[in-house]
C-alpha positions in Angstrom: 32.1 41.6 -33.2 34.5 39.2 -31.7 36.7 36.6 -33.5 34.2 33.7 -33.3 31.2 35.8 -34.4 28.3 36.8 -32.1 25.9 34.0 -33.2 28.5 31.3 -32.5 29.5 32.8 -29.2 25.8 33.1 -28.1 25.2 29.5 -29.2 28.3 28.3 -27.3 27.4 30.2 -24.2 24.1 28.5 -24.2 25.1 25.0 -25.1 28.2 24.6 -23.1 26.6 25.3 -19.7 23.8 23.0 -20.8 26.3 20.2 -21.3 27.8 20.8 -17.9 24.3 20.7 -16.4 23.6 17.4 -18.3 26.8 15.9 -16.9 26.0 17.1 -13.3 22.4 15.7 -13.7 23.8 12.4 -15.0 26.2 12.1 -12.0 23.5 13.0 -9.6 21.3 10.4 -11.1 23.9 7.7 -10.6 23.9 8.5 -6.8 20.1 8.4 -6.4 18.7 5.4 -4.7 16.6 2.9 -6.8 13.5 3.8 -4.7 13.7 7.4 -6.0 14.4 6.5 -9.6 11.8 3.7 -9.6 9.2 6.0 -8.2 9.4 8.5 -11.0 9.5 5.7 -13.6 12.2 7.0 -15.8 11.5 10.7 -15.3 14.5 11.1 -13.2 16.8 12.5 -15.9 13.9 14.5 -17.4 13.6 16.3 -14.0 17.3 16.4 -13.0 18.6 18.0 -16.3 16.4 21.1 -16.2 16.8 21.4 -12.5 20.6 21.2 -12.9 20.5 23.8 -15.7 18.3 26.1 -13.6 21.1 26.1 -11.0 24.2 25.8 -13.1 23.6 28.5 -15.7 22.8 31.4 -13.3 25.6 30.3 -11.0 28.1 30.3 -13.8 26.9 33.7 -15.1 27.1 35.2 -11.5 30.7 33.9 -11.1 31.8 34.8 -14.6 33.4 38.1 -13.6 35.5 36.4 -10.9 36.8 33.5 -13.1 40.0 33.5 -15.0 39.6 33.6 -18.8 40.6 29.9 -19.3 38.0 28.8 -16.8 35.3 31.0 -18.4 36.1 29.4 -21.7 35.9 25.9 -20.2 32.5 26.3 -18.4 30.8 28.9 -20.7 32.3 28.2 -24.1 33.7 31.7 -24.5 35.1 34.3 -22.2 33.6 37.1 -24.3 29.9 37.7 -24.3 28.3 38.4 -27.6 28.0 42.0 -28.6 24.7 43.5 -29.7 24.0 46.8 -31.3 22.3 49.6 -29.4 19.7 52.2 -30.4 20.3 55.9 -30.0 18.8 55.8 -26.6 21.2 53.0 -25.4 18.7 50.1 -25.5 20.0 46.9 -26.9 19.0 46.0 -30.5 18.7 42.3 -31.4 18.5 41.9 -35.2 18.8 38.2 -35.5 15.3 37.3 -34.3 12.8 36.4 -37.1 9.9 38.6 -37.7 6.5 37.6 -36.3 4.3 35.6 -38.6 1.3 37.4 -40.0 -1.9 36.9 -38.0 -4.1 34.0 -39.0 -7.8 34.4 -39.5 -10.3 33.2 -37.0 -11.0 34.1 -33.4 -8.8 36.8 -31.9 -8.7 37.2 -28.1 
């Protein structure tokens, strides 16, 4: 486990790129013409933010190995990915997920 704790690191490495995507989407929204923003009737940011995140997050993860540690901390929140345990066959084990709820009665497909 690293200094910050794996849960905090995984949270930071999800939230920080999301905040960058939010900022990029906001800046892009400022430059869109009124005809575009008026046509979508307020949905502009609702479309731009997920679109920016869909581009920003994989791009940052792909470039992560080439970035200096300070830049990785700035754009991803931490320069160390969280560590997860592994089973005896080498597959990752994630223990922080909640167990599945019990099945409810009724129709089952």
